[in-house]
PyMOL CGO cylinders between C-alpha atoms (Angstrom):
from pymol import cmd
from pymol.cgo import CYLINDER

trace = [
    CYLINDER, 159.29, 118.63, 99.33, 162.06, 121.03, 99.96, 0.3, 1, 1, 1, 1, 1, 1,
    CYLINDER, 162.06, 121.03, 99.96, 161.91, 124.59, 101.35, 0.3, 1, 1, 1, 1, 1, 1,
    CYLINDER, 161.91, 124.59, 101.35, 164.46, 126.64, 101.67, 0.3, 1, 1, 1, 1, 1, 1,
    CYLINDER, 164.46, 126.64, 101.67, 164.66, 129.46, 103.91, 0.3, 1, 1, 1, 1, 1, 1,
    CYLINDER, 164.66, 129.46, 103.91, 167.61, 132.24, 104.05, 0.3, 1, 1, 1, 1, 1, 1,
    CYLINDER, 167.61, 132.24, 104.05, 168.87, 132.99, 107.63, 0.3, 1, 1, 1, 1, 1, 1,
    CYLINDER, 168.87, 132.99, 107.63, 171.52, 135.63, 108.42, 0.3, 1, 1, 1, 1, 1, 1,
    CYLINDER, 171.52, 135.63, 108.42, 174.33, 133.94, 108.03, 0.3, 1, 1, 1, 1, 1, 1,
    CYLINDER, 174.33, 133.94, 108.03, 173.41, 130.79, 105.93, 0.3, 1, 1, 1, 1, 1, 1,
    CYLINDER, 173.41, 130.79, 105.93, 170.88, 128.84, 103.94, 0.3, 1, 1, 1, 1, 1, 1,
    CYLINDER, 170.88, 128.84, 103.94, 168.58, 126.17, 105.28, 0.3, 1, 1, 1, 1, 1, 1,
    CYLINDER, 168.58, 126.17, 105.28, 167.29, 123.58, 103.52, 0.3, 1, 1, 1, 1, 1, 1,
    CYLINDER, 167.29, 123.58, 103.52, 164.84, 121.50, 105.26, 0.3, 1, 1, 1, 1, 1, 1,
    CYLINDER, 164.84, 121.50, 105.26, 163.55, 118.17, 103.73, 0.3, 1, 1, 1, 1, 1, 1,
    CYLINDER, 163.55, 118.17, 103.73, 160.43, 116.84, 104.62, 0.3, 1, 1, 1, 1, 1, 1,
    CYLINDER, 160.43, 116.84, 104.62, 159.34, 113.19, 104.00, 0.3, 1, 1, 1, 1, 1, 1,
    CYLINDER, 159.34, 113.19, 104.00, 155.78, 113.29, 102.45, 0.3, 1, 1, 1, 1, 1, 1,
    CYLINDER, 155.78, 113.29, 102.45, 155.45, 109.83, 101.99, 0.3, 1, 1, 1, 1, 1, 1,
    CYLINDER, 155.45, 109.83, 101.99, 153.81, 107.60, 104.59, 0.3, 1, 1, 1, 1, 1, 1,
    CYLINDER, 153.81, 107.60, 104.59, 155.31, 104.68, 105.83, 0.3, 1, 1, 1, 1, 1, 1,
    CYLINDER, 155.31, 104.68, 105.83, 152.62, 102.28, 107.77, 0.3, 1, 1, 1, 1, 1, 1,
    CYLINDER, 152.62, 102.28, 107.77, 153.82, 100.74, 110.99, 0.3, 1, 1, 1, 1, 1, 1,
    CYLINDER, 153.82, 100.74, 110.99, 155.59, 97.27, 110.26, 0.3, 1, 1, 1, 1, 1, 1,
    CYLINDER, 155.59, 97.27, 110.26, 156.10, 94.88, 113.24, 0.3, 1, 1, 1, 1, 1, 1,
    CYLINDER, 156.10, 94.88, 113.24, 159.48, 93.86, 113.68, 0.3, 1, 1, 1, 1, 1, 1,
    CYLINDER, 159.48, 93.86, 113.68, 161.19, 90.52, 113.70, 0.3, 1, 1, 1, 1, 1, 1,
    CYLINDER, 161.19, 90.52, 113.70, 165.00, 90.19, 114.69, 0.3, 1, 1, 1, 1, 1, 1,
    CYLINDER, 165.00, 90.19, 114.69, 166.98, 87.07, 113.85, 0.3, 1, 1, 1, 1, 1, 1,
    CYLINDER, 166.98, 87.07, 113.85, 170.23, 85.58, 114.01, 0.3, 1, 1, 1, 1, 1, 1,
    CYLINDER, 170.23, 85.58, 114.01, 172.03, 83.97, 111.07, 0.3, 1, 1, 1, 1, 1, 1,
    CYLINDER, 172.03, 83.97, 111.07, 175.97, 82.87, 110.75, 0.3, 1, 1, 1, 1, 1, 1,
    CYLINDER, 175.97, 82.87, 110.75, 178.14, 85.40, 109.33, 0.3, 1, 1, 1, 1, 1, 1,
    CYLINDER, 178.14, 85.40, 109.33, 177.96, 83.43, 105.65, 0.3, 1, 1, 1, 1, 1, 1,
    CYLINDER, 177.96, 83.43, 105.65, 174.24, 83.99, 105.30, 0.3, 1, 1, 1, 1, 1, 1,
    CYLINDER, 174.24, 83.99, 105.30, 174.76, 87.62, 106.44, 0.3, 1, 1, 1, 1, 1, 1,
    CYLINDER, 174.76, 87.62, 106.44, 177.05, 88.12, 103.75, 0.3, 1, 1, 1, 1, 1, 1,
    CYLINDER, 177.05, 88.12, 103.75, 174.66, 86.38, 101.35, 0.3, 1, 1, 1, 1, 1, 1,
    CYLINDER, 174.66, 86.38, 101.35, 171.89, 88.88, 102.21, 0.3, 1, 1, 1, 1, 1, 1,
    CYLINDER, 171.89, 88.88, 102.21, 174.51, 91.79, 101.88, 0.3, 1, 1, 1, 1, 1, 1,
    CYLINDER, 174.51, 91.79, 101.88, 175.43, 90.50, 98.64, 0.3, 1, 1, 1, 1, 1, 1,
    CYLINDER, 175.43, 90.50, 98.64, 172.05, 90.56, 97.23, 0.3, 1, 1, 1, 1, 1, 1,
    CYLINDER, 172.05, 90.56, 97.23, 171.26, 93.94, 98.63, 0.3, 1, 1, 1, 1, 1, 1,
    CYLINDER, 171.26, 93.94, 98.63, 174.78, 95.28, 96.81, 0.3, 1, 1, 1, 1, 1, 1,
    CYLINDER, 174.78, 95.28, 96.81, 173.82, 93.72, 93.77, 0.3, 1, 1, 1, 1, 1, 1,
    CYLINDER, 173.82, 93.72, 93.77, 170.93, 96.56, 93.82, 0.3, 1, 1, 1, 1, 1, 1,
    CYLINDER, 170.93, 96.56, 93.82, 167.72, 94.36, 93.49, 0.3, 1, 1, 1, 1, 1, 1,
    CYLINDER, 167.72, 94.36, 93.49, 166.77, 95.01, 97.15, 0.3, 1, 1, 1, 1, 1, 1,
    CYLINDER, 166.77, 95.01, 97.15, 166.85, 98.01, 99.29, 0.3, 1, 1, 1, 1, 1, 1,
    CYLINDER, 166.85, 98.01, 99.29, 167.94, 96.29, 102.53, 0.3, 1, 1, 1, 1, 1, 1,
    CYLINDER, 167.94, 96.29, 102.53, 168.27, 93.32, 103.95, 0.3, 1, 1, 1, 1, 1, 1,
    CYLINDER, 168.27, 93.32, 103.95, 164.76, 93.42, 105.40, 0.3, 1, 1, 1, 1, 1, 1,
    CYLINDER, 164.76, 93.42, 105.40, 163.72, 93.93, 101.90, 0.3, 1, 1, 1, 1, 1, 1,
    CYLINDER, 163.72, 93.93, 101.90, 165.73, 90.61, 100.98, 0.3, 1, 1, 1, 1, 1, 1,
    CYLINDER, 165.73, 90.61, 100.98, 163.95, 88.59, 103.79, 0.3, 1, 1, 1, 1, 1, 1,
    CYLINDER, 163.95, 88.59, 103.79, 160.51, 89.86, 103.10, 0.3, 1, 1, 1, 1, 1, 1,
    CYLINDER, 160.51, 89.86, 103.10, 161.03, 88.56, 99.65, 0.3, 1, 1, 1, 1, 1, 1,
    CYLINDER, 161.03, 88.56, 99.65, 161.95, 85.14, 100.62, 0.3, 1, 1, 1, 1, 1, 1,
    CYLINDER, 161.95, 85.14, 100.62, 159.11, 84.67, 102.72, 0.3, 1, 1, 1, 1, 1, 1,
    CYLINDER, 159.11, 84.67, 102.72, 156.60, 85.74, 99.90, 0.3, 1, 1, 1, 1, 1, 1,
    CYLINDER, 156.60, 85.74, 99.90, 158.45, 83.01, 97.92, 0.3, 1, 1, 1, 1, 1, 1,
    CYLINDER, 158.45, 83.01, 97.92, 157.95, 80.59, 100.65, 0.3, 1, 1, 1, 1, 1, 1,
    CYLINDER, 157.95, 80.59, 100.65, 154.31, 81.63, 101.33, 0.3, 1, 1, 1, 1, 1, 1,
    CYLINDER, 154.31, 81.63, 101.33, 153.87, 81.21, 97.67, 0.3, 1, 1, 1, 1, 1, 1,
    CYLINDER, 153.87, 81.21, 97.67, 155.55, 77.78, 97.35, 0.3, 1, 1, 1, 1, 1, 1,
    CYLINDER, 155.55, 77.78, 97.35, 153.44, 76.42, 100.22, 0.3, 1, 1, 1, 1, 1, 1,
    CYLINDER, 153.44, 76.42, 100.22, 150.27, 77.89, 98.70, 0.3, 1, 1, 1, 1, 1, 1,
    CYLINDER, 150.27, 77.89, 98.70, 151.56, 76.02, 95.18, 0.3, 1, 1, 1, 1, 1, 1,
    CYLINDER, 151.56, 76.02, 95.18, 152.13, 72.58, 97.40, 0.3, 1, 1, 1, 1, 1, 1,
    CYLINDER, 152.13, 72.58, 97.40, 148.70, 72.67, 99.05, 0.3, 1, 1, 1, 1, 1, 1,
    CYLINDER, 148.70, 72.67, 99.05, 147.22, 73.05, 96.04, 0.3, 1, 1, 1, 1, 1, 1,
    CYLINDER, 147.22, 73.05, 96.04, 149.03, 70.12, 94.38, 0.3, 1, 1, 1, 1, 1, 1,
    CYLINDER, 149.03, 70.12, 94.38, 148.41, 68.07, 97.22, 0.3, 1, 1, 1, 1, 1, 1,
    CYLINDER, 148.41, 68.07, 97.22, 144.43, 68.70, 97.47, 0.3, 1, 1, 1, 1, 1, 1,
    CYLINDER, 144.43, 68.70, 97.47, 145.03, 67.65, 93.35, 0.3, 1, 1, 1, 1, 1, 1,
    CYLINDER, 145.03, 67.65, 93.35, 146.35, 64.41, 94.56, 0.3, 1, 1, 1, 1, 1, 1,
    CYLINDER, 146.35, 64.41, 94.56, 143.96, 63.68, 97.22, 0.3, 1, 1, 1, 1, 1, 1,
    CYLINDER, 143.96, 63.68, 97.22, 141.18, 64.46, 94.70, 0.3, 1, 1, 1, 1, 1, 1,
    CYLINDER, 141.18, 64.46, 94.70, 142.77, 61.49, 92.49, 0.3, 1, 1, 1, 1, 1, 1,
    CYLINDER, 142.77, 61.49, 92.49, 143.34, 59.17, 95.01, 0.3, 1, 1, 1, 1, 1, 1,
    CYLINDER, 143.34, 59.17, 95.01, 139.51, 59.67, 96.42, 0.3, 1, 1, 1, 1, 1, 1,
    CYLINDER, 139.51, 59.67, 96.42, 138.23, 59.00, 92.94, 0.3, 1, 1, 1, 1, 1, 1,
    CYLINDER, 138.23, 59.00, 92.94, 137.38, 55.55, 91.17, 0.3, 1, 1, 1, 1, 1, 1,
    CYLINDER, 137.38, 55.55, 91.17, 139.91, 53.69, 89.38, 0.3, 1, 1, 1, 1, 1, 1,
    CYLINDER, 139.91, 53.69, 89.38, 139.41, 53.64, 85.54, 0.3, 1, 1, 1, 1, 1, 1,
    CYLINDER, 139.41, 53.64, 85.54, 138.62, 50.29, 83.97, 0.3, 1, 1, 1, 1, 1, 1,
    CYLINDER, 138.62, 50.29, 83.97, 140.07, 51.51, 80.25, 0.3, 1, 1, 1, 1, 1, 1,
    CYLINDER, 140.07, 51.51, 80.25, 143.77, 50.19, 79.49, 0.3, 1, 1, 1, 1, 1, 1,
    CYLINDER, 143.77, 50.19, 79.49, 146.04, 52.92, 80.04, 0.3, 1, 1, 1, 1, 1, 1,
    CYLINDER, 146.04, 52.92, 80.04, 146.59, 53.23, 76.23, 0.3, 1, 1, 1, 1, 1, 1,
    CYLINDER, 146.59, 53.23, 76.23, 143.23, 53.85, 75.73, 0.3, 1, 1, 1, 1, 1, 1,
    CYLINDER, 143.23, 53.85, 75.73, 143.21, 56.72, 78.40, 0.3, 1, 1, 1, 1, 1, 1,
    CYLINDER, 143.21, 56.72, 78.40, 146.30, 58.36, 76.92, 0.3, 1, 1, 1, 1, 1, 1,
    CYLINDER, 146.30, 58.36, 76.92, 144.71, 57.99, 73.48, 0.3, 1, 1, 1, 1, 1, 1,
    CYLINDER, 144.71, 57.99, 73.48, 141.75, 59.53, 74.96, 0.3, 1, 1, 1, 1, 1, 1,
    CYLINDER, 141.75, 59.53, 74.96, 143.78, 62.39, 76.56, 0.3, 1, 1, 1, 1, 1, 1,
    CYLINDER, 143.78, 62.39, 76.56, 145.86, 62.72, 73.39, 0.3, 1, 1, 1, 1, 1, 1,
    CYLINDER, 145.86, 62.72, 73.39, 142.79, 63.50, 71.05, 0.3, 1, 1, 1, 1, 1, 1,
    CYLINDER, 142.79, 63.50, 71.05, 140.83, 65.78, 73.81, 0.3, 1, 1, 1, 1, 1, 1,
    CYLINDER, 140.83, 65.78, 73.81, 144.42, 67.88, 73.76, 0.3, 1, 1, 1, 1, 1, 1,
    CYLINDER, 144.42, 67.88, 73.76, 144.54, 67.71, 69.94, 0.3, 1, 1, 1, 1, 1, 1,
    CYLINDER, 144.54, 67.71, 69.94, 140.65, 68.72, 69.58, 0.3, 1, 1, 1, 1, 1, 1,
    CYLINDER, 140.65, 68.72, 69.58, 140.29, 70.82, 72.19, 0.3, 1, 1, 1, 1, 1, 1,
]
cmd.load_cgo(trace, "trace")
């Protein structure tokens, strides 16, 4: 919101932020100069508003990747725990292909 008030000698412009910024804990990290320059370059490209924004995005991507790996490992564990199919491999693939084709 911009408010303008007239003082005797000049025009005073007051800018008040209306947005609410929640408190975020801080995490300070040290990085080599090359990584700092890399982060600053990502910000300069305009995709991120700050180096902090870039780092938050990297952390979220890492969280997503870890979740995908947990899911994949759970599926592998389920497969290992299941019994071995006595059918020949060709028959298993033919059955899977037929299911994929016929829905």
